[in-house]
VOBA-1610 file (N, C-alpha, C; in pm, whole numbers, padded with zeros to 5 digits, always signed):
BEGIN
Met+08950+10108+01941Met+09003+10189+02063Met+08923+10136+02151Thr+08771+10081+02140Thr+08696+10066+02242Thr+08766+09910+02289Asn+08801+09823+02216Asn+08851+09698+02262Asn+08960+09701+02349Ile+09045+09804+02299Ile+09181+09827+02386Ile+09133+09879+02512Asp+09053+09981+02528Asp+08999+10012+02647Asp+08951+09908+02747Gln+08859+09836+02680Gln+08805+09735+02737Gln+08923+09631+02817Ser+09008+09599+02720Ser+09122+09528+02776Ser+09201+09559+02884Ile+09209+09684+02886Ile+09282+09739+02986Ile+09206+09773+03113Ser+09074+09773+03106Ser+09006+09793+03211Ser+08975+09639+03282Gly+08955+09551+03210Gly+08956+09425+03251Gly+09061+09357+03336Ser+09205+09402+03276Ser+09331+09394+03343Ser+09338+09432+03463Ser+09291+09585+03470Ser+09300+09657+03600Ser+09214+09590+03706Thr+09097+09544+03662Thr+08997+09488+03757Thr+09049+09375+03823Arg+09135+09284+03733Arg+09176+09148+03795Arg+09303+09183+03882Thr+09367+09298+03847Thr+09492+09317+03937Thr+09484+09470+04009Arg+09372+09481+04084Arg+09358+09622+04139Arg+09448+09645+04242Ile+09517+09764+04247Ile+09595+09807+04353Ile+09523+09820+04495Pro+09571+09734+04579Pro+09514+09730+04734Pro+09494+09875+04780Pro+09370+09875+04848Pro+09365+10018+04912Pro+09476+10043+05029Phe+09522+09936+05079Phe+09629+09962+05168Phe+09742+10058+05112Ala+09764+10038+04977Ala+09864+10154+04920Ala+09826+10291+04947Phe+09698+10330+04990Phe+09673+10448+05000Phe+09731+10491+05150Val+09710+10378+05239Val+09745+10411+05375Val+09889+10421+05391Leu+09968+10352+05304Leu+10108+10377+05282Leu+10141+10513+05245Thr+10074+10583+05144Thr+10087+10698+05088Thr+10064+10807+05209Met+09972+10786+05289Met+09940+10888+05392Met+10078+10880+05495Cys+10126+10760+05519Cys+10231+10729+05613Cys+10364+10818+05554Ile+10404+10796+05429Ile+10488+10870+05373Ile+10475+11030+05397Gly+10334+11074+05356Gly+10296+11211+05364Gly+10337+11270+05531Val+10310+11192+05610Val+10334+11254+05745Val+10474+11273+05781Ile+10549+11175+05747Ile+10704+11167+05745Ile+10750+11277+05681Gly+10728+11289+05553Gly+10760+11387+05466Gly+10742+11531+05517Ser+10621+11551+05574Ser+10567+11678+05622Ser+10654+11744+05750Asn+10726+11624+05826Asn+10809+11654+05935Asn+10932+11722+05873Ser+10985+11622+05774Ser+11111+11642+05714Ser+11129+11768+05648Leu+11021+11807+05589Leu+11010+11940+05490Leu+10972+12063+05602Ala+10917+12052+05711Ala+10853+12138+05775Ala+10926+12264+05859Leu+11049+12208+05886Leu+11132+12292+05987Leu+11187+12423+05887Gly+11209+12391+05762Gly+11275+12518+05714Gly+11200+12627+05690Pro+11074+12621+05626Pro+10959+12742+05640Pro+10929+12801+05778Ile+10942+12717+05882Ile+10914+12777+06001Ile+11020+12806+06102Ala+11145+12787+06065Ala+11278+12795+06131Ala+11271+12950+06176Pro+11241+13059+06102Pro+11247+13195+06184Pro+11176+13182+06298Glu+11025+13123+06282Glu+10938+13151+06417Glu+10991+13068+06525Val+11051+12943+06493Val+11104+12874+06595Val+11224+12940+06673Ala+11292+13004+06594Ala+11420+13094+06640Ala+11379+13197+06726Arg+11279+13247+06695Arg+11235+13376+06769Arg+11167+13309+06891Ser+11101+13223+06884Ser+11023+13159+07017Ser+11127+13102+07103Leu+11255+13044+07061Leu+11335+12976+07158Leu+11452+13057+07186Gly+11446+13199+07123Gly+11545+13281+07160Gly+11682+13242+07108Thr+11696+13182+06964Thr+11836+13154+06910Thr+11822+13200+06774Glu+11916+13120+06681Glu+11921+13166+06565Glu+11883+13075+06463Val+11862+13103+06319Val+11795+13004+06228Val+11874+12892+06207Pro+12019+12912+06194Pro+12113+12816+06168Pro+12137+12699+06276Ala+12104+12761+06425Ala+12109+12685+06525Ala+11987+12597+06522Val+11879+12649+06495Val+11755+12581+06465Val+11769+12443+06372Met+11833+12483+06270Met+11837+12363+06152Met+11927+12242+06220Thr+11993+12269+06328Thr+12054+12153+06366Thr+11960+12030+06416Ala+11836+12104+06443Ala+11728+11989+06465Ala+11699+11908+06340Ser+11709+11957+06217Ser+11704+11891+06099Ser+11791+11800+06083Ala+11927+11824+06117Ala+12036+11771+06091Ala+12038+11636+06185Ala+11991+11661+06322Ala+11953+11553+06398Ala+11848+11438+06347Phe+11754+11498+06292Phe+11647+11407+06220Phe+11710+11326+06119Gly+11795+11367+06014Gly+11867+11298+05912Gly+11946+11222+05978Leu+12042+11248+06083Leu+12126+11160+06147Leu+12054+11041+06213Gly+11952+11061+06269Gly+11879+10938+06344Gly+11820+10858+06239Thr+11765+10906+06123Thr+11709+10840+06027Thr+11800+10730+05971Ala+11933+10787+05939Ala+12028+10715+05879Ala+12070+10596+05955Val+12124+10623+06090Val+12141+10524+06184Val+12043+10430+06198Ser+11931+10473+06245Ser+11818+10365+06258Ser+11809+10282+06133Ala+11791+10330+06021Ala+11758+10255+05886Ala+11846+10144+05860Val+12006+10179+05891Val+12107+10081+05868Val+12112+09972+05980Phe+12100+10015+06097Phe+12111+09909+06214Phe+11982+09850+06254Leu+11893+09918+06230Leu+11741+09855+06285Leu+11666+09825+06194Gly+11704+09840+06048Gly+11620+09793+05948Gly+11606+09647+05936Arg+11693+09573+05970Arg+11707+09414+05964Arg+11591+09346+06063Leu+11537+09455+06146Leu+11413+09399+06249Leu+11302+09385+06175Ile+11293+09448+06070Ile+11171+09461+05982Ile+11171+09307+05918Asp+11282+09244+05874Asp+11267+09102+05831Asp+11236+09007+05937Arg+11282+09030+06072Arg+11245+08959+06178Arg+11114+08962+06235Tyr+11052+09079+06252Tyr+10942+09083+06292Tyr+10798+09127+06212Gly+10845+09151+06085Gly+10740+09195+05976Gly+10718+09312+05972Pro+10723+09371+05827Pro+10720+09539+05825Pro+10581+09596+05868Arg+10481+09528+05861Arg+10373+09579+05914Arg+10371+09603+06071Arg+10417+09521+06148Arg+10434+09533+06286Arg+10532+09640+06323Met+10654+09647+06246Met+10747+09750+06255Met+10703+09896+06244Leu+10619+09889+06122Leu+10567+10028+06101Leu+10476+10087+06186Thr+10408+09989+06247Thr+10314+10042+06354Thr+10376+10080+06474Val+10501+10035+06518Val+10579+10077+06629Val+10632+10204+06601Ala+10700+10211+06493Ala+10772+10339+06445Ala+10677+10454+06434Leu+10562+10436+06372Leu+10470+10544+06376Leu+10419+10602+06515Phe+10403+10515+06607Phe+10375+10546+06737Phe+10489+10625+06787Ala+10601+10578+06779Ala+10723+10655+06823Ala+10744+10789+06762Leu+10703+10771+06620Leu+10714+10906+06548Leu+10635+11015+06609Ala+10486+10972+06641Ala+10397+11061+06685Ala+10445+11126+06823Ala+10513+11041+06896Ala+10552+11094+07034Ala+10664+11171+07025Gly+10748+11162+06926Gly+10849+11259+06897Gly+10827+11392+06821Leu+10722+11377+06766Leu+10657+11508+06717Leu+10585+11581+06824Ala+10520+11516+06920Ala+10454+11566+07025Ala+10556+11640+07113Gly+10680+11567+07121Gly+10774+11634+07200Gly+10847+11753+07141Ser+10828+11734+07015Ser+10901+11864+06934Ser+10814+11991+06958Ala+10671+11970+06983Ala+10565+12076+06997Ala+10587+12146+07112Val+10624+12054+07215Val+10621+12109+07359Val+10767+12138+07406Ala+10862+12129+07321Ala+11018+12155+07347Ala+11004+12302+07410Ala+11070+12314+07528Ala+11107+12435+07588Ala+11234+12508+07560Ser+11316+12418+07501Ser+11458+12491+07459Ser+11512+12414+07325Leu+11616+12478+07254Leu+11661+12415+07129Leu+11724+12273+07157Ser+11787+12255+07269Ser+11823+12130+07294Ser+11714+12007+07322Leu+11608+12052+07362Leu+11489+11937+07377Leu+11424+11928+07238Leu+11433+12023+07164Leu+11392+12020+07014Leu+11490+11939+06938Val+11608+11951+06971Val+11707+11853+06874Val+11666+11718+06912Ala+11674+11701+07059Ala+11634+11556+07105Ala+11528+11493+07038Ala+11407+11568+07037Ala+11262+11521+06982Ala+11290+11491+06840Gln+11360+11564+06764Gln+11378+11534+06629Gln+11464+11419+06597Leu+11571+11373+06692Leu+11639+11287+06688Leu+11555+11144+06703Val+11459+11149+06797Val+11348+11048+06820Val+11291+11032+06685Val+11232+11132+06628Val+11159+11120+06506Val+11238+11061+06410Gly+11358+11093+06398Gly+11447+11048+06290Gly+11472+10889+06310Leu+11504+10866+06429Leu+11519+10683+06482Leu+11398+10626+06425Ala+11275+10696+06450Ala+11143+10629+06427Ala+11128+10627+06259Ala+11151+10727+06192Ala+11153+10731+06055Ala+11241+10638+05967Gly+11347+10611+06055Gly+11471+10531+05993Gly+11401+10367+05956Ile+11311+10335+06048Ile+11231+10204+06068Ile+11112+10240+05966Ala+11024+10335+05983Ala+10925+10342+05911Ala+10929+10350+05748Leu+11021+10415+05716Leu+11036+10444+05570Leu+11087+10290+05504Pro+11180+10221+05536Pro+11198+10102+05467Pro+11076+09986+05482Ser+11010+10006+05629Ser+10893+09934+05626Ser+10773+09939+05533Ile+10779+10092+05489Ile+10677+10128+05397Ile+10692+10063+05267Tyr+10829+10093+05239Tyr+10880+10060+05087Tyr+10869+09889+05073Thr+10886+09839+05170Thr+10898+09681+05186Thr+10751+09646+05169Leu+10654+09691+05248Leu+10528+09651+05257Leu+10446+09677+05106Ala+10511+09802+05036Ala+10459+09836+04894Ala+10515+09724+04806Ser+10594+09671+04814Ser+10662+09545+04709Ser+10584+09438+04756Val+10535+09412+04901Val+10462+09289+04924Val+10322+09297+04882Ile+10248+09415+04895Ile+10108+09413+04858Ile+10100+09444+04696Ala+10221+09460+04637Ala+10173+09506+04483Ala+10134+09364+04406Pro+10024+09393+04331Pro+09985+09290+04235Pro+10071+09271+04149Lys+10095+09141+04094Lys+10207+09110+03981Lys+10169+09187+03852Gly+10270+09241+03780Gly+10255+09338+03682Gly+10251+09467+03707Arg+10197+09510+03835Arg+10179+09652+03866Arg+10269+09688+03979Glu+10371+09631+03996Glu+10464+09651+04098Glu+10498+09818+04100Ser+10529+09863+03967Ser+10566+10013+03965Ser+10470+10109+04002Gln+10330+10076+03944Gln+10221+10164+03993Gln+10171+10166+04135Thr+10198+10048+04196Thr+10183+10050+04344Thr+10253+10121+04403Ile+10399+10093+04399Ile+10523+10188+04451Ile+10507+10342+04425Gly+10466+10358+04294Gly+10470+10495+04235Gly+10346+10571+04330Leu+10240+10515+04348Leu+10124+10555+04446Leu+10180+10590+04556Val+10242+10484+04628Val+10298+10511+04764Val+10401+10642+04774Leu+10484+10654+04651Leu+10568+10758+04673Leu+10517+10883+04645Thr+10396+10919+04579Thr+10322+11040+04580Thr+10291+11094+04712Gly+10317+11013+04836Gly+10316+11088+04956Gly+10417+11208+04958Trp+10528+11169+04902Trp+10615+11291+04897Trp+10564+11409+04855Thr+10478+11400+04737Thr+10426+11508+04663Thr+10327+11578+04773Leu+10241+11497+04844Leu+10155+11549+04926Leu+10226+11628+05029Ser+10336+11598+05079Ser+10383+11665+05189Ser+10458+11812+05117Met+10523+11783+05014Met+10583+11899+04932Met+10491+12015+04900Val+10374+11962+04829Val+10289+12062+04751Val+10185+12118+04870Ala+10162+12019+04965Ala+10056+12076+05065Ala+10121+12116+05215Gly+10208+12011+05242Gly+10223+12004+05366Gly+10330+12125+05404Val+10433+12166+05310Val+10510+12286+05343Val+10438+12423+05358Pro+10337+12459+05229Pro+10274+12588+05245Pro+10170+12583+05374Leu+10118+12471+05404Leu+10050+12480+05514Leu+10095+12500+05649Ser+10232+12415+05661Ser+10297+12444+05793Ser+10334+12573+05790Ala+10388+12656+05674Ala+10419+12800+05698Ala+10304+12881+05742Thr+10168+12854+05676Thr+10046+12925+05712Thr+09999+12908+05853Ile+10004+12766+05899Ile+09974+12759+06041Ile+10073+12807+06134Ala+10185+12798+06109Ala+10301+12859+06219Ala+10258+13030+06199Glu+10233+13067+06098Glu+10215+13224+06091Glu+10077+13256+06189Phe+09980+13197+06197Phe+09863+13216+06256Phe+09829+13132+06379Ala+09881+13039+06408Ala+09858+12943+06522Ala+10000+12924+06590Gly+10115+12944+06543Gly+10224+12923+06607Gly+10302+12791+06557Trp+10417+12777+06562Trp+10482+12673+06507Trp+10459+12543+06585Arg+10443+12569+06716Arg+10413+12447+06793Arg+10284+12355+06751Thr+10183+12421+06688Thr+10068+12386+06630Thr+10087+12286+06522Val+10189+12333+06442Val+10226+12240+06327Val+10274+12103+06375Tyr+10354+12100+06472Tyr+10411+11970+06519Tyr+10293+11895+06579Met+10194+11966+06646Met+10087+11883+06704Met+09992+11831+06603Ile+09974+11905+06500Ile+09888+11857+06384Ile+09956+11730+06315Val+10086+11742+06291Val+10144+11627+06219Val+10153+11508+06316Ser+10166+11521+06441Ser+10152+11418+06548Ser+10021+11340+06540Ala+09904+11429+06525Ala+09791+11367+06533Ala+09758+11282+06402Ala+09814+11339+06307Ala+09803+11276+06149Ala+09887+11154+06167Thr+09997+11152+06232Thr+10075+11035+06231Thr+10005+10917+06310Leu+09928+10949+06410Leu+09846+10843+06504Leu+09743+10806+06424Val+09673+10893+06357Val+09583+10837+06261Val+09627+10737+06149Ala+09744+10758+06086Ala+09816+10689+06008Ala+09847+10537+06083Cys+09899+10554+06201Cys+09926+10435+06265Cys+09816+10337+06314Ala+09702+10415+06319Ala+09581+10323+06351Ala+09513+10273+06216Ala+09529+10325+06114Ala+09481+10275+05978Ala+09597+10153+05935Val+09725+10158+05969Val+09815+10074+05949Val+09762+09922+06030Arg+09740+09975+06129Arg+09716+09860+06246Arg+09569+09779+06199Ile+09464+09851+06161Ile+09336+09787+06125Ile+09300+09761+05985Ala+09356+09848+05898Ala+09332+09811+05776Ala+09384+09675+05694Pro+09299+09604+05631Pro+09328+09490+05565Pro+09446+09512+05469Ala+09530+09402+05452Ala+09645+09390+05379Ala+09718+09259+05371Arg+09772+09229+05267Arg+09845+09114+05287Arg+09964+09112+05349Glu+10013+09019+05439Glu+10095+09013+05544Glu+10225+08960+05478Ala+10322+08998+05510Ala+10476+08962+05481Ala+10502+08861+05613Ser+10561+08734+05570Ser+10586+08655+05682Ser+10723+08679+05737Ala+10716+08687+05875Ala+10848+08704+05952Ala+10953+08605+05936Gly+11074+08643+05929Gly+11180+08577+05920Gly+11292+08588+06023Thr+11418+08586+05980Thr+11537+08623+06067Thr+11584+08743+06018Ala+11658+08819+06130Ala+11697+08950+06111Ala+11851+08930+06050Thr+11881+09008+05936Thr+11987+09015+05885Thr+12078+09127+05917Ser+12212+09128+05924Ser+12285+09202+05956Ser+12299+09308+05846Pro+12344+09411+05856Pro+12382+09531+05742Pro+12473+09467+05670Leu+12575+09416+05732Leu+12696+09359+05634Leu+12654+09252+05535Ala+12574+09139+05588Ala+12520+09038+05529Ala+12428+09087+05408Ala+12338+09173+05439Ala+12261+09232+05331Ala+12322+09312+05209Leu+12440+09381+05257Leu+12524+09480+05176Leu+12609+09342+05059Gly+12619+09235+05129Gly+12671+09119+05048Gly+12556+09038+04957Val+12456+09091+04944Val+12364+09021+04844Val+12389+09090+04695Arg+12404+09002+04612Arg+12443+09026+04482Arg+12374+09155+04416Gly+12413+09243+04388Gly+12344+09353+04325Gly+12325+09468+04418Val+12329+09455+04551Val+12303+09565+04623Val+12410+09660+04634Ala+12540+09642+04634Ala+12629+09748+04646Ala+12629+09853+04531Pro+12645+09800+04416Pro+12614+09884+04282Pro+12501+09979+04291Leu+12385+09925+04322Leu+12262+09995+04341Leu+12265+10098+04449Leu+12343+10065+04550Leu+12357+10171+04665Leu+12443+10275+04627Val+12550+10231+04538Val+12631+10342+04480Val+12541+10458+04403Ala+12470+10385+04311Ala+12390+10481+04232Ala+12285+10527+04302Cys+12229+10487+04415Cys+12149+10587+04526Cys+12212+10706+04587Ala+12339+10666+04626Ala+12402+10765+04689Ala+12444+10877+04590Ala+12473+10857+04464Ala+12495+10960+04355Ala+12377+11038+04327Phe+12249+10942+04329Phe+12137+10995+04291Phe+12083+11100+04383Met+12083+11052+04510Met+12055+11154+04638Met+12135+11265+04640Ala+12248+11253+04672Ala+12352+11365+04665Ala+12335+11472+04568Ala+12316+11435+04459Ala+12274+11512+04332Ala+12158+11600+04382Phe+12054+11531+04407Phe+11931+11602+04438Phe+11944+11683+04550Tyr+11974+11660+04666Tyr+11990+11735+04781Tyr+12093+11845+04767Gly+12182+11800+04694Gly+12312+11916+04698Gly+12237+12047+04596Val+12170+12003+04493Val+12113+12123+04418Val+12003+12196+04480Tyr+11908+12099+04535Tyr+11772+12154+04583Tyr+11815+12234+04714Ala+11916+12204+04784Ala+11957+12295+04913Ala+11982+12448+04877Phe+12014+12468+04749Phe+12083+12580+04720Phe+11999+12661+04599Ile+11904+12609+04529Ile+11835+12668+04439Ile+11748+12795+04486Gly+11705+12786+04615Gly+11628+12913+04672Gly+11722+13024+04690Glu+11843+12997+04745Glu+11927+13099+04761Glu+11976+13157+04620His+11990+13083+04530His+12028+13115+04409His+11912+13223+04336Leu+11770+13199+04369Leu+11673+13281+04298Leu+11664+13415+04384His+11702+13418+04505His+11709+13543+04590His+11822+13609+04579Ala+11945+13561+04597Ala+12059+13602+04581Ala+12127+13667+04447Thr+12100+13570+04341Thr+12141+13592+04214Thr+12050+13657+04124Leu+11935+13616+04116Leu+11828+13651+04035Leu+11735+13777+04117Gly+11761+13792+04255Gly+11700+13910+04317Gly+11531+13887+04337Leu+11490+13777+04340Leu+11341+13738+04357Leu+11330+13724+04501Pro+11190+13766+04553Pro+11151+13757+04683Pro+11188+13603+04729Val+11164+13574+04869Val+11167+13456+04911Val+11042+13362+04875Arg+10933+13433+04865Arg+10801+13365+04841Arg+10832+13285+04688Ala+10890+13331+04616Ala+10943+13272+04483Ala+10984+13122+04498Asn+11038+13096+04613Asn+11083+12948+04639Asn+10958+12880+04658Gly+10834+12913+04685Gly+10739+12839+04703Gly+10689+12761+04574Leu+10670+12845+04476Leu+10647+12802+04343Leu+10741+12678+04272Ile+10859+12706+04336Ile+10982+12587+04275Ile+10920+12472+04347Ala+10898+12475+04474Ala+10851+12348+04541Ala+10745+12290+04483Val+10634+12372+04455Val+10520+12328+04395Val+10551+12254+04263Ser+10620+12319+04182Ser+10627+12289+04047Ser+10722+12144+04043Tyr+10810+12126+04130Tyr+10871+11999+04158Tyr+10798+11874+04210Gly+10690+11925+04309Gly+10602+11830+04354Gly+10502+11786+04248Val+10447+11865+04172Val+10337+11849+04067Val+10403+11747+03974Gly+10540+11770+03944Gly+10594+11693+03851Gly+10645+11555+03895Phe+10660+11544+04030Phe+10671+11421+04097Phe+10536+11343+04092Gly+10447+11402+04153Gly+10329+11335+04133Gly+10255+11312+04028Ala+10270+11384+03907Ala+10215+11331+03777Ala+10266+11210+03725Ala+10416+11201+03760Ala+10461+11091+03688Ala+10399+10948+03733Ala+10327+10963+03854Ala+10243+10833+03895Ala+10164+10782+03783Phe+10100+10879+03701Phe+10022+10826+03592Phe+10080+10771+03500Leu+10230+10776+03452Leu+10305+10699+03384Leu+10363+10581+03434Asp+10357+10545+03547Asp+10438+10412+03593Asp+10402+10294+03567Arg+10292+10285+03483Arg+10263+10156+03410Arg+10377+10112+03294Leu+10428+10245+03235Leu+10522+10223+03135Leu+10627+10140+03185Ile+10661+10167+03330Ile+10780+10086+03394Ile+10754+09933+03384Asp+10630+09896+03424Asp+10586+09757+03441Asp+10586+09709+03283Arg+10562+09776+03188Arg+10555+09732+03057Arg+10707+09696+02991Phe+10785+09787+03015Phe+10907+09800+02960Phe+11043+09721+03046Gly+10988+09699+03191Gly+11099+09632+03275Gly+11175+09727+03342Ala+11190+09707+03476Ala+11263+09804+03589Ala+11409+09774+03532Gly+11468+09680+03511Gly+11619+09647+03488Gly+11672+09716+03375Arg+11630+09733+03265Arg+11676+09809+03164Arg+11661+09939+03165Leu+11544+09982+03240Leu+11535+10144+03230Leu+11599+10234+03321Leu+11648+10178+03437Leu+11730+10243+03544Leu+11843+10341+03482Pro+11917+10269+03421Pro+12056+10355+03361Pro+11991+10458+03276Leu+11906+10428+03167Leu+11825+10530+03089Leu+11766+10645+03171Ile+11684+10607+03270Ile+11634+10714+03348Ile+11740+10809+03427Phe+11852+10760+03490Phe+11939+10837+03523Phe+12022+10933+03420Leu+12037+10884+03300Leu+12097+10950+03197Leu+11996+11081+03166Val+11864+11039+03174Val+11769+11168+03131Val+11772+11244+03275Ile+11775+11216+03371Ile+11809+11313+03487Ile+11922+11390+03486Ala+12042+11333+03443Ala+12158+11413+03406Ala+12125+11535+03309Gly+12057+11496+03197Gly+11997+11591+03092Gly+11940+11707+03175Val+11852+11670+03248Val+11774+11780+03323Val+11867+11863+03391Tyr+11960+11822+03469Tyr+12035+11878+03533Tyr+12122+11985+03438Val+12161+11946+03304Val+12240+12006+03223Val+12133+12129+03184Ala+12000+12103+03164Ala+11913+12213+03108Ala+11899+12316+03234Met+11897+12247+03341Met+11900+12367+03451Met+12012+12450+03466Ala+12143+12403+03447Ala+12247+12493+03442Ala+12221+12566+03336Thr+12194+12541+03204Thr+12185+12607+03097Thr+12064+12762+03109Phe+11960+12702+03171Phe+11863+12815+03183Phe+11860+12877+03322Ser+11960+12869+03401Ser+11994+12907+03543Ser+11940+13054+03576Gly+11946+13125+03430Gly+11945+13267+03468Gly+11797+13315+03449Ser+11689+13232+03419Ser+11568+13255+03395Ser+11458+13183+03491Tyr+11396+13264+03577Tyr+11290+13206+03658Tyr+11197+13118+03584Ala+11132+13154+03479Ala+11032+13074+03425Ala+11085+12950+03379Ala+11196+12954+03323Ala+11261+12805+03279Ala+11314+12749+03370Ile+11344+12805+03500Ile+11376+12707+03600Ile+11250+12634+03651Leu+11124+12732+03649Leu+11030+12657+03704Leu+10969+12551+03607Ala+10993+12543+03477Ala+10944+12423+03394Ala+11051+12336+03412Val+11183+12367+03418Val+11291+12228+03456Val+11244+12171+03557Met+11185+12232+03689Met+11152+12177+03794Met+11064+12073+03792Phe+10955+12093+03704Phe+10864+12021+03681Phe+10919+11878+03606Phe+11004+11892+03522Phe+11058+11778+03455Phe+11141+11709+03543Trp+11216+11774+03618Trp+11304+11708+03760Trp+11220+11632+03829Gly+11114+11674+03878Gly+11031+11592+03961Gly+10982+11489+03900Leu+10942+11486+03778Leu+10888+11380+03681Leu+10988+11279+03687Ala+11113+11310+03633Ala+11233+11199+03620Ala+11281+11153+03774Asn+11292+11238+03849Asn+11310+11180+03998Asn+11229+11082+04032His+11088+11089+04003His+11008+11007+04037His+11023+10866+03993Phe+11031+10857+03867Phe+11074+10746+03799Phe+11205+10660+03834Gly+11318+10762+03869Gly+11437+10699+03942Gly+11436+10651+04060Leu+11355+10712+04143Leu+11328+10644+04280Leu+11250+10536+04261Asn+11117+10538+04191Asn+11037+10423+04178Asn+11126+10309+04136Val+11203+10303+04025Val+11279+10200+03955Val+11390+10152+04063Leu+11451+10234+04124Leu+11546+10207+04219Leu+11494+10110+04343Ile+11366+10137+04389Ile+11335+10090+04469Ile+11283+09948+04446Met+11225+09919+04319Met+11183+09796+04261Met+11325+09722+04247Arg+11419+09777+04194Arg+11527+09686+04156Arg+11586+09631+04311Leu+11590+09700+04420Leu+11666+09667+04541Leu+11569+09543+04620Thr+11425+09616+04604Thr+11338+09498+04678Thr+11327+09365+04614Ala+11371+09361+04483Ala+11350+09245+04402Ala+11486+09149+04415Leu+11604+09194+04489Leu+11727+09138+04485Leu+11707+09011+04574Asp+11644+09037+04689Asp+11636+08912+04788Asp+11513+08946+04878Pro+11399+08881+04836Pro+11269+08901+04903Pro+11283+08863+05063Gly+11376+08773+05089Gly+11378+08743+05242Gly+11452+08854+05318Arg+11528+08940+05246Arg+11606+09043+05318Arg+11577+09172+05280Arg+11432+09190+05248Arg+11410+09334+05186Arg+11406+09436+05303Gly+11360+09397+05411Gly+11383+09502+05528Gly+11520+09554+05561Ala+11610+09479+05545Ala+11773+09508+05585Ala+11797+09593+05443Ile+11761+09538+05331Ile+11830+09607+05208Ile+11770+09755+05200Met+11640+09765+05238Met+11555+09887+05249Met+11616+09977+05330Gly+11658+09931+05445Gly+11709+10006+05551Gly+11864+10051+05501Leu+11922+09998+05441Leu+12056+10023+05366Leu+12034+10142+05278Asn+11916+10127+05196Asn+11878+10227+05105Asn+11848+10379+05175Ser+11760+10354+05280Ser+11727+10473+05354Ser+11865+10543+05439Gly+11928+10437+05486Gly+12053+10515+05552Gly+12153+10577+05450Thr+12167+10519+05324Thr+12237+10574+05222Thr+12186+10719+05174Thr+12043+10725+05148Thr+11972+10850+05132Thr+12007+10950+05231Tyr+12016+10914+05335Tyr+12021+11041+05447Tyr+12150+11072+05450Leu+12252+10976+05448Leu+12403+11005+05446Leu+12424+11107+05323Ala+12358+11066+05198Ala+12376+11129+05079Ala+12326+11289+05090Leu+12223+11276+05187Leu+12175+11407+05220Leu+12269+11522+05263Phe+12326+11456+05374Phe+12429+11517+05443Phe+12564+11575+05363Ala+12606+11475+05283Ala+12740+11480+05200Ala+12694+11577+05085Gly+12592+11556+05036Gly+12562+11638+04929Gly+12534+11787+04963Thr+12460+11817+05054Thr+12442+11939+05126Thr+12598+12011+05148Ile+12672+11941+05210Ile+12814+12001+05253Ile+12878+12027+05139Gly+12904+11909+05054Gly+12992+11917+04932Gly+12933+12026+04842Phe+12795+12041+04802Phe+12770+12122+04680Phe+12790+12265+04757Gly+12775+12289+04901Gly+12793+12405+04962Gly+12910+12471+04929Ala+13012+12367+04949Ala+13159+12421+04913Ala+13169+12469+04765Ile+13104+12384+04666Ile+13112+12419+04534Ile+13033+12560+04487Tyr+12925+12564+04583Tyr+12829+12683+04545Tyr+12918+12817+04601Gly+12992+12819+04701Gly+13058+12918+04743Gly+13186+12977+04666Ser+13217+12879+04595Ser+13351+12914+04515Ser+13314+12932+04373Gly+13203+12846+04306Gly+13156+12853+04167Gly+13009+12916+04118Gly+12929+12952+04247Gly+12811+12969+04212Gly+12720+12883+04182Phe+12594+12906+04165Phe+12484+12795+04138Phe+12516+12728+04004Tyr+12544+12803+03906Tyr+12546+12735+03762Tyr+12639+12601+03757Val+12737+12594+03869Val+12823+12474+03858Val+12753+12325+03921Leu+12665+12379+04023Leu+12579+12267+04087Leu+12514+12169+03998Pro+12437+12247+03911Pro+12372+12133+03820Pro+12479+12058+03732Leu+12581+12110+03685Leu+12671+12037+03604Leu+12753+11917+03710Ala+12766+11946+03829Ala+12830+11845+03927Ala+12745+11736+03938Ala+12599+11783+03950Ala+12482+11682+03982Ala+12476+11593+03850Ala+12480+11648+03733Ala+12491+11557+03610Ala+12603+11462+03615Gly+12717+11497+03652Gly+12833+11412+03653Gly+12801+11305+03747Leu+12720+11330+03868Leu+12694+11219+03973Leu+12591+11115+03919Met+12514+11195+03820Met+12410+11088+03771Met+12449+11013+03647Leu+12601+11047+03589Leu+12643+10970+03498Leu+12708+10838+03595Leu+12762+10864+03726Leu+12810+10789+03780Leu+12701+10667+03828Ala+12592+10728+03856Ala+12457+10657+03892Ala+12439+10563+03786Ala+12411+10604+03659Ala+12396+10535+03558Ala+12477+10435+03519Leu+12606+10442+03525Leu+12702+10336+03537Leu+12705+10242+03630Ala+12668+10270+03770Ala+12641+10181+03874Ala+12521+10086+03846Ala+12428+10157+03790Ala+12284+10088+03775Ala+12302+09973+03649Ala+12389+10028+03540Ala+12414+09941+03427Ala+12475+09807+03476Ile+12588+09814+03582Ile+12660+09692+03603Ile+12589+09625+03712Ala+12479+09658+03744Ala+12407+09581+03879Ala+12328+09486+03805Pro+12348+09358+03858Pro+12268+09254+03791Pro+12125+09281+03813Arg+12037+09234+03692Arg+11885+09243+03713Arg+11806+09140+03789
//
């Protein structure tokens, strides 16, 4: 046992994950904090601006739309100017949009500010994923990307509860000012922290990136994967409140359980490097389909749903990690454009999944949603299986 430990320790020393990965984790955290913050503070925002909560959530829609459009059409600039430079510019624009959100005097100004934030996030996210693949030591790609992905856990487990608390005691505008300041800190860290640089090349059109062998089926898998997630996640809180009769605060534990599972998976990411991302992705998607079936089966029990949420987060972490690994490995010279297509697909799937699953929920109740999501995951597994490794 000692020899094994020493061997692992020596290997880890030779291929240590660069500290810059933690900077990228922080970048994901501030982006996630904005994308998840509006829901909990929407009632306070609505009261302050003299409008209704559904109207306030149009700002969230503007963020998603801006992210999708920017990622698809501007992601190619990452290949032209380099991911680090583009991430620095995007984070500065993100901080400006967040500051604009904090001082917005009307709903229309808030929507406009969140559109700016979305446009910036559409460049920042693919830049982050591209940089994660560039700095990852050989043999520890999944662990590096997994560490970066834990930024989503930070925003979900810490960012969402803190946003609600800050909004209650200091006002919702303070939330955006704090996230804006944190974004500027992240921007400075990206600028000055030492890291391996990606060489600048030529900008690739979205259509050309889509033509890279393997991109199309993996984007189909991404669309099914993300539509399933966002479609179910959007209505699980309403199910707990309306069907199970639980107070709204019960939703907080749901988010925490999912976030803890998502973050805990980072400790197992080395298994992906050991067994290979190519063969694992279809299997991971099938496991996620099984999690959705379990969610439908135990949808009447809050305790069981909490347990399922943990495993849902665990499995989704692996799915997202391996999907990014597969996409970034297809054509290193076009990583930025490919990651832009990935982010664009993700946020279009958010829109489609929320709308489509909303119609299903209205007619069939929550029980049907995880079963529909399981069907989408079977499609994702098939698409991942036929994609070249």
